[in-house]
C-alpha positions, 0 to 999 in steps of 0.5 A: 491519491498518494501516501508518503512513507519514510523508512526509519534509518534507511534514509529513503522515502517511499511514496505510494500512489494508486492507479486504475486497474489495467488488465495484463499490468503488474499490480505493483511497480516501482520508480526509483529517482536519483535522490533515493525517492521511490514511487510505488504505484499500486493497483486500486483493486489490490489496495481495496482487497487488502483493506477489506482483509484488514477490516475483516481481521480487525472485526474478528479480533474485536469480537474475540476481545472480552467486554 
């Protein structure tokens, strides 16, 4: 799975791709291409934990809002 993200005003394109967890490997790695494109590879387990944290924070925020 990959996700394309453009940074406004910077002119660079960042593509995110998930990779399987491998012990001893850094959770993030960047590959910079000659045209300025950056491929950022993210460990699936790190991505999953981040999504869980966002989901939890979103639920707490929804509970705090008045009906």
